[in-house]
N, CA, C and O atoms as CSV, one atom per row, in Angstrom:
chain,resi,resn,atom,element,x,y,z
A,1,MET,N,N,38.762,7.640,23.555
A,1,MET,CA,C,38.513,8.412,22.717
A,1,MET,C,C,39.632,9.548,22.998
A,1,MET,O,O,40.335,9.673,24.001
A,2,GLU,N,N,39.592,10.460,21.651
A,2,GLU,CA,C,40.658,11.227,21.794
A,2,GLU,C,C,39.802,12.613,21.505
A,2,GLU,O,O,39.084,12.595,20.505
A,3,GLU,N,N,39.826,13.760,22.274
A,3,GLU,CA,C,39.651,14.912,22.134
A,3,GLU,C,C,40.511,15.649,21.511
A,3,GLU,O,O,41.709,15.608,21.789
A,4,VAL,N,N,39.835,16.689,20.261
A,4,VAL,CA,C,41.072,17.901,19.294
A,4,VAL,C,C,40.145,19.106,19.854
A,4,VAL,O,O,38.963,19.340,19.601
A,5,PRO,N,N,40.868,19.655,20.523
A,5,PRO,CA,C,39.892,21.089,21.034
A,5,PRO,C,C,40.197,22.253,19.702
A,5,PRO,O,O,41.332,22.395,19.247
A,6,GLN,N,N,39.310,22.831,19.318
A,6,GLN,CA,C,39.343,23.697,18.221
A,6,GLN,C,C,40.582,24.720,18.654
A,6,GLN,O,O,41.201,25.238,17.725
A,7,ALA,N,N,40.914,24.990,19.810
A,7,ALA,CA,C,42.155,25.806,19.930
A,7,ALA,C,C,43.454,25.270,19.545
A,7,ALA,O,O,44.434,25.994,19.371
A,8,ALA,N,N,43.465,23.848,19.396
A,8,ALA,CA,C,44.683,22.827,19.137
A,8,ALA,C,C,44.823,22.597,17.440
A,8,ALA,O,O,45.787,22.028,16.928
A,9,SER,N,N,43.643,23.167,16.668
A,9,SER,CA,C,43.832,23.425,15.436
A,9,SER,C,C,44.264,24.721,14.691
A,9,SER,O,O,43.837,25.785,15.140
A,10,GLU,N,N,45.023,24.732,13.658
A,10,GLU,CA,C,45.771,25.725,13.135
A,10,GLU,C,C,44.717,25.841,11.685
A,10,GLU,O,O,44.286,24.900,11.019
A,11,THR,N,N,44.547,26.929,11.532
A,11,THR,CA,C,43.824,27.417,10.092
A,11,THR,C,C,44.668,27.908,9.359
A,11,THR,O,O,45.244,28.896,9.814
A,12,VAL,N,N,45.030,27.468,8.093
A,12,VAL,CA,C,46.084,27.809,7.204
A,12,VAL,C,C,45.195,28.463,5.836
A,12,VAL,O,O,44.190,27.981,5.315
A,13,GLU,N,N,45.886,29.639,5.487
A,13,GLU,CA,C,45.264,30.150,3.880
A,13,GLU,C,C,46.188,29.328,3.306
A,13,GLU,O,O,47.390,29.358,3.570
A,14,VAL,N,N,45.615,28.528,2.461
A,14,VAL,CA,C,46.573,27.538,1.513
A,14,VAL,C,C,46.695,28.101,0.367
A,14,VAL,O,O,47.775,27.850,-0.167
A,15,VAL,N,N,45.635,29.125,-0.536
A,15,VAL,CA,C,45.662,29.660,-1.537
A,15,VAL,C,C,44.906,31.115,-1.242
A,15,VAL,O,O,44.145,31.218,-0.280
A,16,ASP,N,N,45.166,32.217,-2.122
A,16,ASP,CA,C,44.052,33.188,-1.765
A,16,ASP,C,C,42.796,32.720,-1.682
A,16,ASP,O,O,42.245,32.071,-2.571
A,17,GLY,N,N,42.102,33.160,-0.188
A,17,GLY,CA,C,40.849,33.025,-0.083
A,17,GLY,C,C,40.226,31.843,0.542
A,17,GLY,O,O,39.069,31.752,0.955
A,18,VAL,N,N,41.078,31.025,0.553
A,18,VAL,CA,C,40.639,29.388,0.816
A,18,VAL,C,C,41.772,29.212,2.076
A,18,VAL,O,O,42.980,29.448,2.028
A,19,TYR,N,N,40.877,28.662,3.340
A,19,TYR,CA,C,41.486,28.628,4.445
A,19,TYR,C,C,41.128,26.886,4.807
A,19,TYR,O,O,40.029,26.352,4.655
A,20,LEU,N,N,42.132,26.359,5.212
A,20,LEU,CA,C,41.612,24.670,5.375
A,20,LEU,C,C,42.245,24.661,7.242
A,20,LEU,O,O,43.127,25.307,7.808
A,21,THR,N,N,41.620,23.976,7.547
A,21,THR,CA,C,41.799,23.900,9.274
A,21,THR,C,C,41.954,22.045,9.175
A,21,THR,O,O,41.145,21.311,8.606
A,22,GLN,N,N,43.136,21.630,9.852
A,22,GLN,CA,C,43.205,19.839,10.290
A,22,GLN,C,C,42.633,19.701,11.487
A,22,GLN,O,O,43.086,20.123,12.551
A,23,LEU,N,N,41.537,19.050,11.302
A,23,LEU,CA,C,41.013,18.488,12.565
A,23,LEU,C,C,41.371,17.364,13.230
A,23,LEU,O,O,42.524,17.468,13.648
A,24,ALA,N,N,40.807,16.231,13.527
A,24,ALA,CA,C,40.905,15.080,14.099
A,24,ALA,C,C,41.434,14.225,13.020
A,24,ALA,O,O,41.214,14.308,11.812
A,25,ALA,N,N,42.282,13.260,13.769
A,25,ALA,CA,C,42.655,12.170,12.722
A,25,ALA,C,C,42.953,10.922,13.385
A,25,ALA,O,O,43.760,10.802,14.307
A,26,GLY,N,N,42.130,9.822,12.771
A,26,GLY,CA,C,42.153,8.212,13.457
A,26,GLY,C,C,43.288,7.519,12.824
A,26,GLY,O,O,44.328,7.975,12.347
A,27,GLU,N,N,42.846,6.297,12.928
A,27,GLU,CA,C,44.078,5.364,11.706
A,27,GLU,C,C,43.454,5.182,10.707
A,27,GLU,O,O,44.148,4.846,9.747
A,28,ALA,N,N,41.769,5.320,10.427
A,28,ALA,CA,C,41.494,4.970,9.044
A,28,ALA,C,C,41.160,6.408,8.366
A,28,ALA,O,O,41.376,6.587,7.168
A,29,MET,N,N,40.635,7.395,9.180
A,29,MET,CA,C,40.222,8.536,8.254
A,29,MET,C,C,40.487,9.731,9.425
A,29,MET,O,O,40.591,9.681,10.651
A,30,SER,N,N,40.551,10.927,8.349
A,30,SER,CA,C,40.879,12.069,8.830
A,30,SER,C,C,39.756,13.350,8.676
A,30,SER,O,O,38.988,13.223,7.723
A,31,VAL,N,N,39.607,14.423,9.418
A,31,VAL,CA,C,38.526,15.399,9.071
A,31,VAL,C,C,39.633,16.813,8.920
A,31,VAL,O,O,40.723,16.989,9.466
A,32,GLN,N,N,38.913,17.656,8.012
A,32,GLN,CA,C,39.214,19.206,8.032
A,32,GLN,C,C,37.941,19.823,7.349
A,32,GLN,O,O,37.054,19.382,6.618
A,33,HIS,N,N,38.312,21.324,8.040
A,33,HIS,CA,C,37.196,22.174,8.028
A,33,HIS,C,C,37.607,23.050,7.215
A,33,HIS,O,O,38.703,23.546,7.477
A,34,PHE,N,N,36.843,23.550,5.916
A,34,PHE,CA,C,37.308,24.378,4.829
A,34,PHE,C,C,36.328,25.810,4.899
A,34,PHE,O,O,35.200,25.814,5.392
A,35,HIS,N,N,36.818,26.682,4.464
A,35,HIS,CA,C,36.256,27.995,4.296
A,35,HIS,C,C,36.665,28.835,2.974
A,35,HIS,O,O,37.779,29.355,2.912
A,36,ILE,N,N,35.880,28.934,2.088
A,36,ILE,CA,C,36.368,29.447,0.951
A,36,ILE,C,C,35.268,30.924,0.544
A,36,ILE,O,O,34.055,31.042,0.370
A,37,ASP,N,N,36.523,31.953,0.516
A,37,ASP,CA,C,35.738,33.367,0.162
A,37,ASP,C,C,35.240,33.337,-1.297
A,37,ASP,O,O,35.698,32.596,-2.168
A,38,PRO,N,N,34.214,34.262,-1.462
A,38,PRO,CA,C,33.889,34.575,-2.944
A,38,PRO,C,C,34.891,34.748,-4.071
A,38,PRO,O,O,35.837,35.532,-4.000
A,39,GLY,N,N,34.677,34.109,-4.929
A,39,GLY,CA,C,35.719,34.219,-6.227
A,39,GLY,C,C,37.184,33.339,-5.938
A,39,GLY,O,O,38.116,33.262,-6.739
A,40,ALA,N,N,37.126,32.709,-4.592
A,40,ALA,CA,C,38.446,32.052,-4.610
A,40,ALA,C,C,38.422,30.640,-4.889
A,40,ALA,O,O,37.348,30.101,-4.620
A,41,ALA,N,N,39.280,29.936,-5.334
A,41,ALA,CA,C,39.284,28.787,-6.078
A,41,ALA,C,C,40.528,27.783,-5.564
A,41,ALA,O,O,41.660,28.257,-5.470
A,42,VAL,N,N,40.268,26.362,-5.233
A,42,VAL,CA,C,41.249,25.435,-4.975
A,42,VAL,C,C,41.866,24.897,-6.366
A,42,VAL,O,O,41.121,24.311,-7.150
A,43,PRO,N,N,43.161,25.088,-6.657
A,43,PRO,CA,C,43.548,24.772,-7.954
A,43,PRO,C,C,43.735,23.033,-8.281
A,43,PRO,O,O,43.989,22.200,-7.410
A,44,GLU,N,N,43.559,22.769,-9.612
A,44,GLU,CA,C,43.446,21.505,-9.914
A,44,GLU,C,C,44.560,20.925,-8.854
A,44,GLU,O,O,45.550,21.540,-8.459
A,45,HIS,N,N,44.153,19.557,-8.479
A,45,HIS,CA,C,45.533,18.625,-8.094
A,45,HIS,C,C,44.759,17.010,-7.750
A,45,HIS,O,O,43.633,16.604,-8.040
A,46,SER,N,N,45.503,16.574,-7.273
A,46,SER,CA,C,44.786,14.892,-6.913
A,46,SER,C,C,45.738,14.749,-5.469
A,46,SER,O,O,46.696,15.414,-5.073
A,47,HIS,N,N,45.138,13.770,-4.979
A,47,HIS,CA,C,45.860,12.807,-3.771
A,47,HIS,C,C,45.340,11.563,-3.503
A,47,HIS,O,O,44.125,11.445,-3.661
A,48,PRO,N,N,45.950,10.634,-3.146
A,48,PRO,CA,C,45.485,9.190,-2.813
A,48,PRO,C,C,44.469,8.941,-2.369
A,48,PRO,O,O,43.893,7.877,-2.597
A,49,HIS,N,N,43.939,10.004,-1.516
A,49,HIS,CA,C,43.009,9.488,-0.491
A,49,HIS,C,C,41.464,9.790,-0.846
A,49,HIS,O,O,41.308,10.871,-1.414
A,50,GLU,N,N,40.483,9.160,-0.655
A,50,GLU,CA,C,39.178,9.322,-1.306
A,50,GLU,C,C,38.568,10.337,-0.060
A,50,GLU,O,O,38.620,10.190,1.162
A,51,GLN,N,N,38.009,11.356,-0.842
A,51,GLN,CA,C,37.369,12.711,0.095
A,51,GLN,C,C,35.993,12.542,-0.217
A,51,GLN,O,O,35.401,12.221,-1.248
A,52,VAL,N,N,35.550,12.910,1.210
A,52,VAL,CA,C,34.015,12.679,1.399
A,52,VAL,C,C,33.527,14.186,2.001
A,52,VAL,O,O,34.032,14.653,3.022
A,53,GLY,N,N,32.645,14.767,1.352
A,53,GLY,CA,C,32.713,16.180,2.131
A,53,GLY,C,C,31.087,16.547,2.177
A,53,GLY,O,O,30.183,15.867,1.691
A,54,PHE,N,N,30.986,17.586,2.769
A,54,PHE,CA,C,29.510,18.289,3.399
A,54,PHE,C,C,29.724,19.799,3.368
A,54,PHE,O,O,30.648,20.333,3.981
A,55,VAL,N,N,28.768,20.516,2.578
A,55,VAL,CA,C,28.939,21.671,2.416
A,55,VAL,C,C,27.813,22.488,3.522
A,55,VAL,O,O,26.639,22.554,3.157
A,56,VAL,N,N,28.147,23.000,4.654
A,56,VAL,CA,C,27.541,23.499,5.344
A,56,VAL,C,C,27.089,24.856,4.997
A,56,VAL,O,O,25.975,25.144,5.434
A,57,LYS,N,N,27.493,25.450,4.544
A,57,LYS,CA,C,26.934,26.792,3.928
A,57,LYS,C,C,27.452,27.597,2.591
A,57,LYS,O,O,28.639,27.912,2.671
A,58,GLY,N,N,26.999,27.867,1.760
A,58,GLY,CA,C,27.083,28.483,0.632
A,58,GLY,C,C,27.196,27.495,-0.694
A,58,GLY,O,O,26.380,26.575,-0.635
A,59,THR,N,N,27.926,27.487,-1.725
A,59,THR,CA,C,27.836,26.474,-2.878
A,59,THR,C,C,29.282,26.905,-3.606
A,59,THR,O,O,29.975,27.907,-3.777
A,60,LEU,N,N,29.272,25.566,-3.899
A,60,LEU,CA,C,30.874,25.172,-4.324
A,60,LEU,C,C,30.649,24.537,-5.671
A,60,LEU,O,O,29.730,23.740,-5.861
A,61,THR,N,N,31.616,24.953,-6.725
A,61,THR,CA,C,31.579,24.376,-8.009
A,61,THR,C,C,32.786,23.453,-8.060
A,61,THR,O,O,33.853,23.942,-7.691
A,62,PHE,N,N,32.771,22.291,-8.433
A,62,PHE,CA,C,33.648,21.492,-8.508
A,62,PHE,C,C,33.976,21.005,-10.205
A,62,PHE,O,O,33.028,20.649,-10.904
A,63,ARG,N,N,35.318,21.029,-10.735
A,63,ARG,CA,C,35.840,20.025,-11.607
A,63,ARG,C,C,36.260,19.060,-11.372
A,63,ARG,O,O,37.315,19.155,-10.744
A,64,VAL,N,N,35.835,17.746,-11.643
A,64,VAL,CA,C,36.117,16.242,-11.351
A,64,VAL,C,C,36.067,15.456,-12.374
A,64,VAL,O,O,35.036,15.039,-12.901
A,65,GLY,N,N,37.655,15.125,-12.830
A,65,GLY,CA,C,37.402,13.924,-14.134
A,65,GLY,C,C,36.691,14.583,-15.355
A,65,GLY,O,O,35.953,13.934,-16.096
A,66,GLY,N,N,37.002,16.142,-15.551
A,66,GLY,CA,C,36.579,16.786,-16.798
A,66,GLY,C,C,34.890,17.256,-16.215
A,66,GLY,O,O,34.389,18.249,-16.743
A,67,GLU,N,N,34.340,16.735,-15.472
A,67,GLU,CA,C,32.791,17.421,-15.335
A,67,GLU,C,C,32.669,18.319,-14.372
A,67,GLU,O,O,33.445,18.392,-13.419
A,68,THR,N,N,31.707,19.047,-14.552
A,68,THR,CA,C,31.354,20.020,-13.402
A,68,THR,C,C,30.088,19.732,-12.468
A,68,THR,O,O,28.980,19.431,-12.914
A,69,PHE,N,N,30.354,19.846,-11.320
A,69,PHE,CA,C,29.345,19.522,-10.432
A,69,PHE,C,C,29.120,20.887,-9.251
A,69,PHE,O,O,30.064,21.326,-8.594
A,70,VAL,N,N,28.381,21.168,-9.197
A,70,VAL,CA,C,27.520,22.363,-8.086
A,70,VAL,C,C,26.933,21.248,-6.972
A,70,VAL,O,O,26.309,20.208,-7.181
A,71,VAL,N,N,27.377,21.873,-5.683
A,71,VAL,CA,C,27.225,21.322,-4.347
A,71,VAL,C,C,27.039,22.405,-3.740
A,71,VAL,O,O,27.935,23.248,-3.702
A,72,GLY,N,N,25.778,22.608,-3.113
A,72,GLY,CA,C,25.163,23.786,-2.074
A,72,GLY,C,C,25.016,22.909,-0.774
A,72,GLY,O,O,25.191,21.716,-0.526
A,73,ALA,N,N,24.618,24.019,-0.045
A,73,ALA,CA,C,24.424,23.651,1.563
A,73,ALA,C,C,23.787,22.591,1.613
A,73,ALA,O,O,22.776,22.448,0.925
A,74,GLY,N,N,24.227,21.654,2.411
A,74,GLY,CA,C,23.201,20.702,2.983
A,74,GLY,C,C,23.478,19.342,1.910
A,74,GLY,O,O,22.818,18.320,2.094
A,75,ASP,N,N,24.315,19.396,0.984
A,75,ASP,CA,C,24.795,18.497,-0.263
A,75,ASP,C,C,25.903,17.959,0.691
A,75,ASP,O,O,26.256,18.486,1.746
A,76,SER,N,N,26.412,16.762,0.107
A,76,SER,CA,C,27.524,16.104,0.369
A,76,SER,C,C,28.093,15.455,-1.021
A,76,SER,O,O,27.489,15.602,-2.084
A,77,TYR,N,N,29.147,14.823,-0.922
A,77,TYR,CA,C,29.931,14.313,-2.194
A,77,TYR,C,C,31.253,13.528,-1.844
A,77,TYR,O,O,31.913,13.718,-0.823
A,78,VAL,N,N,31.518,12.708,-2.740
A,78,VAL,CA,C,32.401,11.864,-2.679
A,78,VAL,C,C,33.415,12.103,-4.240
A,78,VAL,O,O,33.018,12.089,-5.405
A,79,ILE,N,N,34.766,12.304,-3.720
A,79,ILE,CA,C,35.776,12.082,-5.114
A,79,ILE,C,C,36.319,11.100,-4.474
A,79,ILE,O,O,36.383,11.027,-3.247
A,80,PRO,N,N,36.854,10.074,-5.464
A,80,PRO,CA,C,37.396,9.007,-5.587
A,80,PRO,C,C,39.099,9.361,-5.140
A,80,PRO,O,O,39.553,10.488,-5.338
A,81,GLY,N,N,39.910,8.296,-4.548
A,81,GLY,CA,C,41.192,8.934,-4.379
A,81,GLY,C,C,41.852,8.624,-5.925
A,81,GLY,O,O,41.543,7.792,-6.778
A,82,GLY,N,N,43.036,9.813,-5.881
A,82,GLY,CA,C,43.549,9.642,-7.269
A,82,GLY,C,C,42.892,10.263,-8.368
A,82,GLY,O,O,43.421,10.193,-9.478
A,83,GLU,N,N,41.666,10.942,-8.193
A,83,GLU,CA,C,40.830,12.065,-9.040
A,83,GLU,C,C,41.213,13.195,-9.143
A,83,GLU,O,O,41.116,13.917,-8.151
A,84,THR,N,N,41.766,13.715,-10.356
A,84,THR,CA,C,42.152,15.228,-10.387
A,84,THR,C,C,40.945,15.873,-10.295
A,84,THR,O,O,39.989,15.573,-11.010
A,85,HIS,N,N,40.918,16.807,-9.398
A,85,HIS,CA,C,39.769,17.850,-8.952
A,85,HIS,C,C,40.112,19.234,-8.724
A,85,HIS,O,O,41.286,19.536,-8.508
A,86,SER,N,N,39.287,20.018,-8.750
A,86,SER,CA,C,39.206,21.507,-8.503
A,86,SER,C,C,37.962,21.869,-7.984
A,86,SER,O,O,36.897,21.366,-8.343
A,87,ALA,N,N,38.150,23.124,-6.770
A,87,ALA,CA,C,36.920,23.712,-6.646
A,87,ALA,C,C,36.817,25.244,-6.652
A,87,ALA,O,O,37.833,25.939,-6.638
A,88,GLU,N,N,35.525,25.783,-6.674
A,88,GLU,CA,C,35.784,27.211,-6.914
A,88,GLU,C,C,34.346,28.071,-6.408
A,88,GLU,O,O,33.285,27.827,-6.983
A,89,ASN,N,N,34.400,28.949,-5.447
A,89,ASN,CA,C,33.290,29.367,-5.176
A,89,ASN,C,C,32.930,30.800,-6.064
A,89,ASN,O,O,33.515,31.878,-5.954
A,90,ARG,N,N,31.661,30.433,-7.074
A,90,ARG,CA,C,31.402,31.334,-7.889
A,90,ARG,C,C,30.239,32.325,-7.418
A,90,ARG,O,O,29.688,33.108,-8.192
A,91,ARG,N,N,29.967,32.219,-6.231
A,91,ARG,CA,C,29.091,33.025,-5.625
A,91,ARG,C,C,29.404,34.375,-4.790
A,91,ARG,O,O,30.591,34.698,-4.766
A,92,ASP,N,N,28.519,35.175,-4.126
A,92,ASP,CA,C,28.664,36.217,-3.631
A,92,ASP,C,C,29.087,36.064,-1.857
A,92,ASP,O,O,29.600,36.935,-1.156
A,93,ASP,N,N,28.716,34.801,-1.493
A,93,ASP,CA,C,28.886,34.181,-0.011
A,93,ASP,C,C,29.854,33.632,0.135
A,93,ASP,O,O,30.391,33.134,-0.854
A,94,PRO,N,N,30.411,33.519,1.333
A,94,PRO,CA,C,31.596,32.471,1.622
A,94,PRO,C,C,30.889,31.193,1.539
A,94,PRO,O,O,29.667,31.042,1.541
A,95,VAL,N,N,32.040,30.040,1.447
A,95,VAL,CA,C,31.254,28.555,1.408
A,95,VAL,C,C,32.197,27.861,2.672
A,95,VAL,O,O,33.394,28.101,2.833
A,96,THR,N,N,31.548,27.140,3.344
A,96,THR,CA,C,32.178,26.592,4.381
A,96,THR,C,C,31.471,25.163,4.357
A,96,THR,O,O,30.324,24.989,3.947
A,97,GLY,N,N,32.505,23.926,4.967
A,97,GLY,CA,C,32.337,22.735,5.044
A,97,GLY,C,C,32.918,21.815,5.809
A,97,GLY,O,O,33.353,22.302,6.853
A,98,ILE,N,N,33.101,20.617,5.685
A,98,ILE,CA,C,33.544,19.741,6.187
A,98,ILE,C,C,34.165,18.625,5.420
A,98,ILE,O,O,33.368,17.879,4.849
A,99,ASP,N,N,35.644,18.325,5.277
A,99,ASP,CA,C,35.869,16.841,4.459
A,99,ASP,C,C,36.460,15.882,5.304
A,99,ASP,O,O,37.121,16.111,6.318
A,100,VAL,N,N,36.157,14.730,4.783
A,100,VAL,CA,C,36.833,13.625,5.459
A,100,VAL,C,C,37.192,12.842,4.664
A,100,VAL,O,O,36.416,12.391,3.821
A,101,PHE,N,N,38.884,12.374,4.769
A,101,PHE,CA,C,39.614,11.552,3.956
A,101,PHE,C,C,39.987,10.178,4.767
A,101,PHE,O,O,40.042,9.910,5.967
A,102,SER,N,N,40.224,9.415,3.545
A,102,SER,CA,C,40.642,8.005,3.978
A,102,SER,C,C,41.363,7.230,2.727
A,102,SER,O,O,40.868,6.962,1.632
A,103,PRO,N,N,42.613,6.962,3.191
A,103,PRO,CA,C,42.845,6.802,4.710
A,103,PRO,C,C,43.416,8.210,5.424
A,103,PRO,O,O,43.490,9.096,4.572
A,104,PRO,N,N,43.809,8.627,6.664
A,104,PRO,CA,C,44.047,9.727,6.953
A,104,PRO,C,C,44.887,10.873,6.366
A,104,PRO,O,O,46.064,10.683,6.670
A,105,ARG,N,N,44.752,11.797,5.767
A,105,ARG,CA,C,45.435,12.657,5.413
A,105,ARG,C,C,46.142,13.677,6.426
A,105,ARG,O,O,45.818,14.864,6.435
A,106,THR,N,N,46.845,13.304,7.038
A,106,THR,CA,C,47.439,13.957,8.332
A,106,THR,C,C,48.924,14.792,7.888
A,106,THR,O,O,49.574,15.426,8.719
A,107,ASP,N,N,49.253,14.688,6.684
A,107,ASP,CA,C,50.506,15.357,6.455
A,107,ASP,C,C,50.156,16.382,4.873
A,107,ASP,O,O,51.030,16.670,4.055
A,108,PRO,N,N,49.193,16.644,4.804
A,108,PRO,CA,C,48.917,17.750,3.379
A,108,PRO,C,C,49.946,18.455,2.884
A,108,PRO,O,O,50.670,19.039,3.690
A,109,ASP,N,N,50.098,18.504,2.111
A,109,ASP,CA,C,51.145,19.539,1.439
A,109,ASP,C,C,51.108,20.710,1.888
A,109,ASP,O,O,52.201,21.242,2.080
A,110,TRP,N,N,49.883,21.482,2.198
A,110,TRP,CA,C,49.533,22.861,2.235
A,110,TRP,C,C,49.911,23.120,3.831
A,110,TRP,O,O,49.954,24.298,4.186
A,111,LEU,N,N,50.178,22.126,4.778
A,111,LEU,CA,C,50.852,22.632,6.118
A,111,LEU,C,C,52.237,22.944,5.924
A,111,LEU,O,O,52.812,23.569,6.814
A,112,ASP,N,N,52.881,22.587,4.849
A,112,ASP,CA,C,54.332,23.164,4.823
A,112,ASP,C,C,54.674,24.501,4.544
A,112,ASP,O,O,55.855,24.850,4.549
């Protein structure tokens, strides 16, 4: 087992009001934490990794493949690898959650 202490993980503000923290990564998947302030948005993008997530707190509005999806606290979601997507916090409270990527997303461009 490999333990990754919270102190070993750096939180990065990737765009205004969107904070991502790269957490543990194994051979087949990786996990990150996200925090999105009210009114903040993750711009449209894609990556080859399948993305599975869970919203811990708040409500997030996704645009995936031309469709809109609203995901709230306690809900989970799957975004296929290569699918163009974006996310926006349209509410008055922050959104927090966890994303898991497969294959591992150990070197995302937002770390640059």
